[in-house]
C-alpha positions in Angstrom: -18.1 -1.2 -23.1 -14.8 0.3 -21.9 -15.0 3.1 -19.3 -11.6 4.5 -20.2 -13.3 7.8 -21.2 -14.4 8.5 -17.6 -15.4 12.2 -18.1 -17.9 12.8 -15.3 -17.4 15.8 -13.1 -14.1 15.8 -11.3 -15.8 17.2 -8.1 -16.3 14.6 -5.4 -19.9 13.7 -4.8 -21.4 11.3 -2.3 -24.4 9.0 -2.3 -26.0 9.8 1.0 -28.2 6.7 0.8 -25.3 4.3 0.3 -24.9 1.6 3.0 -22.4 2.0 5.8 -19.8 -0.6 6.5 -20.4 -3.1 9.3 -16.8 -2.9 10.5 -16.2 -2.5 14.2 -14.8 0.6 15.6 -11.0 0.4 15.2 -10.3 2.1 18.6 -12.6 -0.4 20.4 -11.1 -3.3 18.5 -7.5 -2.3 19.3 -8.3 -1.7 22.9 -9.5 -5.3 23.3 -6.5 -6.7 21.3 -4.0 -4.8 23.4 -5.5 -5.9 26.7 -5.5 -9.5 25.7 -2.0 -9.3 24.1 -0.3 -7.9 27.2 -1.8 -10.7 29.3 -0.5 -13.3 26.8 3.0 -12.0 26.3 5.7 -14.3 27.7 8.4 -11.7 27.3 10.6 -13.9 25.1 11.9 -10.8 23.2 11.7 -12.5 19.8 9.7 -9.7 18.3 12.4 -7.2 19.2 15.2 -9.5 17.9 13.8 -9.4 14.4 12.8 -5.7 14.5 14.6 -3.8 11.7 14.7 -0.5 13.4 15.3 -0.9 17.1 17.8 -3.0 19.1 18.1 -3.3 22.9 16.9 0.1 23.8 14.4 -1.1 26.4 12.9 -4.3 27.8 9.6 -6.0 26.7 8.3 -5.2 30.2 8.9 -1.5 29.6 7.3 -1.7 26.1 4.2 -3.6 27.5 3.8 -1.0 30.3 3.9 1.9 27.8 1.4 0.1 25.6 -1.2 -0.3 28.4 -4.3 1.9 28.6 -3.2 4.4 31.2 -2.3 8.0 31.4 1.4 7.5 32.2 4.0 9.4 30.2 5.5 7.2 27.5 9.3 7.0 27.9 11.4 8.9 25.3 13.1 5.8 23.9 9.8 4.1 23.4 8.4 7.2 21.7 11.4 7.1 19.4 10.8 3.4 18.7 7.1 3.9 18.0 7.8 6.6 15.4 10.7 4.6 13.9 8.4 1.6 13.5 7.4 0.9 9.9 4.6 -1.6 10.6 6.4 -4.1 8.5 5.0 -7.0 10.6 8.2 -9.0 10.9 7.5 -9.2 14.6 4.3 -11.2 14.1 5.3 -14.6 12.7 8.1 -15.1 15.3 5.8 -14.7 18.3 5.2 -18.1 20.0 1.9 -17.0 21.5 0.5 -15.3 18.3 0.6 -11.7 19.6 0.3 -8.9 17.1 3.1 -6.7 18.3 2.6 -4.5 15.2 -0.9 -3.7 16.5 0.5 -3.0 20.0 3.0 -0.5 18.5 0.2 1.0 16.4 -1.7 1.5 19.7 1.2 3.4 21.1 1.1 5.6 18.0 -2.5 6.2 18.8 -1.7 7.3 22.3 1.0 9.7 20.8 -1.2 10.9 17.9 -1.0 14.5 19.2 2.8 14.3 19.5 3.5 13.2 15.9 6.8 14.4 14.4 6.4 16.8 11.5 7.2 14.2 8.9 4.2 12.2 10.0 1.9 15.3 10.0 3.1 16.4 6.6 2.4 13.1 5.0 -1.2 13.1 6.0 -1.7 16.9 5.6 -3.9 16.7 2.5 -5.0 13.0 2.6 -8.6 12.1 3.3 -12.1 13.3 2.7 -13.9 16.2 4.3 -10.9 18.3 5.1 -11.5 21.8 6.3 -9.5 24.9 7.2 -5.9 25.2 6.1 -5.8 21.4 5.3 -8.9 21.7 3.0 -7.4 24.8 1.2 -4.0 23.1 0.7 -5.8 20.0 -0.6 -7.7 22.0 -3.2 -4.6 23.8 -4.3 -2.7 20.5 -4.6 -5.5 18.9 -6.7 -5.8 21.9 -8.9 -2.1 22.0 -9.6 -2.0 18.3 -10.4 -4.9 18.5 -12.8 -3.2 21.4 -14.6 0.1 19.6 -14.9 -1.3 16.1 -15.6 -4.1 16.8 -18.0 -4.4 13.3 -19.5 -5.2 11.9 -16.0 -7.2 14.8 -14.7 -10.6 13.2 -15.4 -9.7 10.3 -13.1 -8.6 12.5 -10.2 -10.9 13.0 -7.2 -14.0 11.6 -8.9 -16.8 9.5 -7.6 -17.8 7.0 -10.3 -21.5 7.2 -11.4 -21.5 4.1 -13.6 -21.4 0.4 -12.9 -18.4 -1.5 -14.2 -17.1 -5.1 -13.9 -13.6 -3.9 -12.9 -12.8 -1.0 -10.5 -9.2 0.1 -10.8 -8.5 1.7 -7.4 -5.1 3.6 -7.4 -6.2 5.6 -4.4 -3.8 8.4 -3.5 -1.4 6.9 -6.1 -3.5 8.4 -8.9 -0.7 10.9 -8.9 1.9 8.3 -9.6 1.8 9.2 -13.3 4.0 6.5 -14.7 2.4 3.5 -13.1 -1.2 4.8 -13.6 -0.6 5.4 -17.3 1.0 2.0 -17.5 -1.9 0.3 -15.9 -4.5 2.1 -18.1 -2.6 1.1 -21.2 -2.5 -2.5 -20.2 -6.2 -2.6 -19.3 -7.0 -1.0 -22.7 -4.9 -3.7 -24.4 -7.0 -6.3 -22.7 -10.3 -4.4 -23.6 -11.2 -4.6 -19.9 -14.5 -3.0 -18.8 -13.0 -0.8 -16.1 -13.6 2.4 -14.3 -11.2 4.4 -12.1 -11.5 5.6 -8.5 -8.5 7.6 -7.2 -7.4 10.7 -5.4 -6.4 12.0 -2.0 -10.1 12.5 -1.2 -10.6 8.7 -1.9 -7.9 7.7 0.5 -8.4 4.2 1.9 -7.4 5.3 5.4 -4.4 3.0 5.7 -2.0 5.9 6.1 -4.1 7.1 9.0 -4.4 3.7 10.5 -0.6 3.1 10.4 -0.1 6.4 12.3 -2.7 5.5 14.9 -5.4 7.9 13.7 -8.1 5.3 14.1 -11.2 7.5 13.8 -9.9 9.1 10.6 -9.1 5.7 9.2 -12.6 4.4 9.9 -14.1 7.5 8.3 -12.0 7.0 5.1 -12.9 3.4 4.9 -16.6 4.1 5.4 -16.7 6.7 2.6 -14.6 4.5 0.3 -17.2 1.8 0.6 -19.9 4.2 -0.4 -18.0 5.0 -3.6 -17.3 1.3 -4.3 -21.1 0.7 -4.1 -21.8 3.1 -6.9 -19.7 1.0 -9.2 -20.9 -2.5 -8.0 -17.8 -4.1 -9.4 -17.0 -7.8 -9.8 -13.3 -7.2 -9.4 -11.3 -4.4 -7.6 -7.7 -4.1 -8.6 -5.0 -2.0 -7.0 -1.2 -1.9 -7.0 -0.8 -0.6 -3.5 -0.5 -3.3 -0.8 -2.0 -1.0 1.9 -5.0 -0.1 -0.4 -5.4 -3.9 -1.1 -5.6 -4.6 2.7 -8.1 -1.8 3.2 -10.4 -3.0 0.4 -10.1 -6.6 1.7 -11.3 -5.2 5.1 -14.3 -3.6 3.4 -15.1 -6.9 1.6 -14.9 -8.9 4.9 -16.8 -6.5 7.1 -19.7 -6.0 4.5 -19.8 -9.5 3.2 -19.3 -8.1 -0.3 -19.0 -10.5 -3.3 -16.4 -8.6 -5.3 -12.9 -10.1 -5.7 -9.8 -8.1 -4.7 -6.7 -8.5 -6.8 -3.4 -6.7 -7.3 -3.0 -5.3 -10.7 -0.3 -7.9 -11.4 -2.7 -10.7 -10.3 -5.2 -9.5 -12.8 -2.7 -9.1 -15.6 -1.2 -12.5 -14.9 -4.6 -14.1 -15.3 -4.5 -12.7 -18.9 -0.8 -13.3 -19.5 -1.5 -15.4 -22.6 -2.8 -12.2 -24.3 0.6 -10.6 -24.1 3.6 -11.3 -26.3 5.9 -13.9 -24.7 9.3 -12.4 -25.6 11.9 -12.3 -22.9 12.9 -8.6 -22.9 15.0 -8.5 -19.7 17.7 -10.7 -18.3 17.9 -11.6 -14.6 15.1 -10.2 -12.5 14.6 -10.5 -8.7 11.4 -9.7 -6.8 11.1 -7.3 -3.9 8.3 -8.8 -1.7 6.6 -6.1 0.3 5.7 -6.3 3.9 2.1 -7.2 3.0 2.7 -9.2 -0.3 4.9 -12.0 0.8 6.7 -14.5 -1.5 4.1 -17.1 -0.9 1.1 -14.8 -1.3 -0.9 -14.8 -4.5 0.6 -11.5 -5.4 4.1 -12.8 -4.9 3.4 -15.8 -7.0 1.8 -13.7 -9.8 4.9 -11.5 -9.8 7.2 -14.6 -10.2 5.1 -16.0 -13.0 5.4 -12.7 -14.8 9.2 -12.4 -14.2 9.7 -16.0 -15.6 7.7 -15.2 -18.7 9.5 -12.0 -19.6 12.9 -12.6 -18.1 15.0 -14.9 -15.9 13.7 -15.0 -12.3 16.4 -15.0 -9.7 15.2 -15.6 -6.1 17.0 -13.8 -3.4 18.8 -16.2 -1.0 17.3 -16.9 2.4 20.3 -15.0 4.0 19.1 -11.9 2.1 15.7 -11.3 3.6 13.7 -8.7 1.6 14.2 -5.4 3.2 11.4 -3.1 4.2 11.1 0.0 2.0 10.8 2.0 5.2 8.1 4.2 3.8 5.8 4.1 6.9 8.0 5.8 9.4 8.1 8.8 7.0 11.9 9.3 7.4 11.8 9.7 11.1 14.5 7.1 11.5 17.9 8.4 10.3 19.0 4.8 9.7 16.6 4.3 6.8 19.0 5.3 3.9 21.8 3.1 5.1 19.5 0.1 5.4 18.1 0.6 1.9 21.6 1.1 0.4 22.9 -2.0 2.1 20.0 -4.0 0.9 20.3 -2.8 -2.7 24.0 -3.5 -2.7 23.3 -7.1 -1.9 20.5 -7.3 -4.5 22.9 -6.1 -7.1 24.9 -9.3 -6.7 21.8 -11.3 -7.5 20.2 -9.4 -10.5 20.5 -6.0 -12.3 16.7 -5.5 -12.1 14.4 -5.7 -9.1 10.6 -5.7 -9.6 8.4 -4.5 -6.8 5.1 -6.1 -6.1 3.7 -3.1 -4.2 3.5 0.5 -5.6 4.5 1.9 -2.2 7.8 0.0 -2.3 8.4 1.0 -5.9 7.8 4.7 -5.3 10.1 4.7 -2.2 13.0 2.5 -3.6 13.2 4.2 -7.0 14.3 7.4 -5.3 17.6 5.8 -4.3 20.7 6.3 -6.4 21.6 2.6 -7.0 23.0 0.4 -9.7 19.9 -1.8 -9.4 17.1 -1.0 -11.9 14.0 -0.6 -9.7 10.7 -1.2 -11.6 7.1 -1.9 -10.8 6.4 -5.4 -11.9 3.7 -4.2 -14.4 6.6 -2.6 -16.3 7.3 -6.1 -17.6 4.0 -6.3 -19.4 4.5 -2.9 -21.0 8.0 -3.9 -22.1 6.4 -6.8 -23.9 4.0 -4.6 -25.7 6.7 -2.1 -26.7 8.9 -4.9 -28.1 6.2 -6.6 -30.0 5.3 -6.1 -33.7 1.9 -4.8 -34.8 0.6 -8.3 -35.4 1.6 -9.5 -31.9 -0.1 -6.6 -30.2 -3.5 -7.6 -31.6 -5.2 -10.1 -29.2 
């Protein structure tokens, strides 16, 4: 049975008897990590040397001091750095003593959570469950407007599934990314996949809160997301957002769940033989996200897809995949120039760049560039569009 006619009530409900996650409190976990990391740091400065947003504004000693658990005022340059940080993680693999500098900066954001710039506050204003006051009112108005203007997807928005299904498609907040959600639903229908959908700002995975240092809110979102997942009891959870992917992986790990977590492209690539094999595009390069690296299963699936439907062109080692700069919410005025420089170099490699992460796609497609920015799932849809009726039957 295919659950693509998910017509249950669009009001969010909750199963009060559902199990809680066993994950540790993020604030306590981070406090321990920070304390240990500061003790281990050898102040080699390699993390700052690879940082894409800040150069030589302060010393590692100053940064470590600001990170510590104390009540001292954080210097203005380090505040600026913390809010410019995109949590891309480039600082992690270069550390010779395996410190998670990204976690350390995340902890600074936690200390500054009451001093967030407006761009940060605005981004989270309607995200998350159980909002009240002005936030709750604005969230309801936003949801109502989206349901009116996007009627074909309204039944999937802000719902709590009440049926079991083998596959849970979890777009999270990106349920409102109309093109990619419609695309994914079409491809799942082509495969006759037994899926059900869970999405909406009230089903946020908490990653946006976590990356801003709002640890309690992130834990709350994750806990309630797990309850909703339990109502479906899926064998596989698929998502196109790398941050959602990480959050669901965390749920799986902390609860010893047995479901498998895949990106949408991983799932489609497993069934790639059920799509027409025509090459509909020329040269294609891959934008590897901060969390889906070239060597990751998601990066490999994207490359298999690109080779089937076009000509894969790898970016040279000298052109390291640029961060999309979504997660500093425009606080750093250098973002546009970095993106434009990156895409100008990409243009020399291939006319089309496929993104493995929906966050990257949504951010990079806004840029006026000669490079065609697509979500990698677009290649599967192109194959269906180009196929004759007999080829579409699988």
